[in-house]
C-alpha positions in Angstrom: 17.0 130.0 -52.4 13.9 128.9 -50.5 14.2 127.4 -47.0 13.3 123.7 -46.7 10.0 122.7 -45.2 11.7 120.8 -42.4 15.1 122.4 -41.9 15.9 120.7 -38.6 15.7 117.3 -40.3 18.3 118.2 -42.9 22.0 118.3 -42.6 24.7 120.5 -44.2 28.3 120.2 -45.4 30.6 123.1 -46.0 33.9 123.3 -48.0 36.6 125.2 -46.2 39.3 127.5 -47.6 41.7 124.6 -47.3 39.6 122.6 -49.8 38.4 120.1 -47.2 34.8 119.2 -46.5 33.3 119.5 -43.0 30.1 117.9 -41.9 27.4 116.8 -42.2 26.1 119.0 -39.3 22.8 120.4 -38.3 21.4 123.8 -39.2 22.0 125.0 -35.7 25.7 124.0 -35.8 26.2 125.6 -39.3 24.6 128.8 -38.0 27.0 128.7 -35.1 30.0 128.4 -37.4 28.7 131.4 -39.4 28.3 133.5 -36.2 31.8 132.5 -35.1 33.3 133.4 -38.5 34.4 129.8 -39.2 32.2 129.8 -42.3 31.7 133.0 -44.4 28.7 134.0 -46.6 30.9 133.0 -49.6 31.7 129.5 -48.3 30.4 126.7 -50.4 27.6 124.7 -48.7 25.6 121.6 -49.7 22.3 120.7 -48.0 21.4 117.0 -47.8 18.5 117.5 -50.2 20.8 119.0 -52.8 23.5 117.5 -55.2 25.4 120.7 -55.8 27.4 123.3 -53.9 26.0 126.9 -53.4 27.3 129.9 -51.4 26.1 130.1 -47.8 24.5 133.5 -48.6 22.1 131.9 -51.0 20.4 129.9 -48.2 17.6 131.9 -46.6 17.8 129.9 -43.4 21.5 131.0 -43.0 21.3 134.6 -44.0 20.4 135.9 -40.5 23.4 134.2 -38.9 26.2 135.3 -41.2 28.4 138.2 -40.0 29.6 140.6 -42.7 33.0 140.1 -44.4 34.3 137.3 -42.2 37.4 135.5 -43.3 36.6 131.7 -43.5 38.7 129.3 -41.6 38.4 125.6 -40.9 35.0 124.8 -39.5 36.4 122.0 -37.3 38.4 124.2 -35.0 37.4 123.9 -31.3 34.9 126.5 -30.2 36.6 129.4 -28.5 40.1 128.4 -29.8 42.3 130.7 -31.8 41.8 130.3 -35.5 45.2 129.0 -36.6 45.1 127.2 -40.0 46.5 123.7 -40.0 48.6 124.6 -43.0 50.2 127.7 -41.7 53.5 128.0 -43.6 55.4 129.7 -40.8 54.4 127.0 -38.3 55.2 124.2 -40.7 58.6 125.7 -41.4 59.3 126.0 -37.7 58.2 122.3 -37.2 60.3 121.1 -40.2 63.3 123.1 -38.9 63.1 121.4 -35.5 62.6 117.9 -37.1 65.6 118.6 -39.4 68.0 118.5 -36.5 67.4 114.8 -36.1 69.0 114.3 -39.5 71.9 116.7 -38.8 72.8 115.0 -35.6 72.7 111.6 -37.2 74.9 112.8 -40.1 77.5 114.5 -37.9 77.7 111.4 -35.6 78.0 109.0 -38.5 80.8 111.0 -40.1 82.7 110.8 -36.8 82.0 107.1 -36.5 83.2 106.4 -40.1 86.4 108.5 -39.3 87.0 106.4 -36.2 86.4 103.2 -38.2 89.0 104.2 -40.8 91.5 105.2 -38.2 91.4 108.9 -39.0 92.1 111.4 -36.2 89.8 113.9 -37.8 86.5 114.5 -36.1 83.6 117.0 -35.9 83.6 118.7 -32.5 79.8 118.4 -32.7 77.8 115.2 -32.5 76.5 112.6 -30.1 78.4 111.7 -27.0 77.1 108.1 -27.1 78.6 107.4 -30.5 81.9 108.8 -29.3 81.9 106.3 -26.5 81.0 103.5 -28.9 83.8 104.6 -31.2 86.3 104.6 -28.4 85.1 101.2 -27.4 85.6 99.9 -30.9 89.1 101.2 -31.1 90.1 99.6 -27.8 88.8 96.1 -28.6 90.8 93.9 -30.9 89.3 92.0 -33.8 85.8 92.9 -34.9 85.5 95.7 -32.4 85.5 98.4 -35.0 82.8 96.7 -37.0 80.6 96.2 -34.0 81.1 99.9 -33.0 80.1 101.0 -36.5 77.0 98.9 -36.5 75.9 100.3 -33.2 76.5 103.8 -34.4 74.4 103.0 -37.5 71.6 101.8 -35.2 71.7 105.0 -33.2 71.6 107.1 -36.4 68.7 105.0 -37.7 66.7 105.8 -34.5 67.4 109.5 -34.9 66.4 109.4 -38.6 63.2 107.5 -37.7 62.3 110.1 -35.0 63.0 112.9 -37.6 60.6 111.3 -40.1 57.8 111.0 -37.4 58.4 114.5 -36.1 58.1 115.9 -39.6 54.7 114.1 -39.8 53.5 116.1 -36.8 54.0 113.4 -34.2 54.6 115.5 -31.1 55.8 112.5 -29.1 58.7 112.0 -31.5 60.0 115.4 -30.6 59.6 114.7 -26.9 61.4 111.4 -27.1 64.2 113.0 -29.0 64.5 115.8 -26.5 64.8 113.3 -23.6 67.4 111.2 -25.4 69.4 114.2 -26.5 69.3 115.7 -23.0 70.7 112.4 -21.6 73.4 112.4 -24.2 74.3 116.0 -23.2 75.2 114.6 -19.7 78.1 112.8 -21.4 79.6 116.2 -22.3 78.7 117.8 -19.0 80.7 115.3 -16.9 84.1 116.1 -18.5 83.0 119.8 -18.7 83.1 119.9 -22.5 81.3 123.2 -22.8 81.2 123.3 -26.6 79.3 120.0 -26.6 77.0 121.2 -23.8 76.3 124.4 -25.7 75.6 122.5 -28.9 73.1 120.2 -27.0 71.4 123.2 -25.4 70.9 124.9 -28.8 69.5 121.7 -30.4 67.2 121.1 -27.5 65.9 124.7 -28.0 65.3 123.9 -31.7 63.4 120.7 -30.7 61.3 122.7 -28.2 60.3 125.2 -31.0 59.4 122.2 -33.1 57.2 120.8 -30.4 55.4 124.2 -30.0 54.8 124.4 -33.8 53.6 120.8 -33.9 51.1 121.2 -31.1 49.8 124.4 -32.7 49.3 122.7 -36.1 47.7 119.6 -34.5 45.3 121.8 -32.5 44.1 123.8 -35.5 
């Protein structure tokens, strides 16, 4: 393919291995991506004076910049950053696992709250400390106390589920807010020296931390 007469006036778009389009960018920028390995000779490229895609190797103005046998990655990754795909299955699984704990905590705590509401003595030993306090308050207050306690527990569970949804959508702040709230909840178990509850909170905080790490890596890709 012949080089254009005025290559610096034209722009280029490229289609990454993830199927997304990147650009338009200048010839110099596209050559830089080729040298860095972010675009390969086999990557599809469209010049602004064309209406079809063609391999980068077919452009004479690009052939001198392309290194041999480079695995293409997303062209939008920051210069000098490690090439981590934003759809890395391992990182996504790690993030989803961390976010999933919001749902588990909400479910365990709700089961305990419903048990308290029905007057059952059966409980999970794991769950939130704040809902246990709410349940105890509901049982100690006459009249509508149990209903109020159950509604409050539902609100707490709703907040956790909301954070889980947002964390699963790569909102790092949702993980961080959840970690802060869950760490504060852990103090409720620390004061009476309930070491099983403390250990459970420490484990879940570690899972949240791994979720934060994966989320940041995916968002930076």
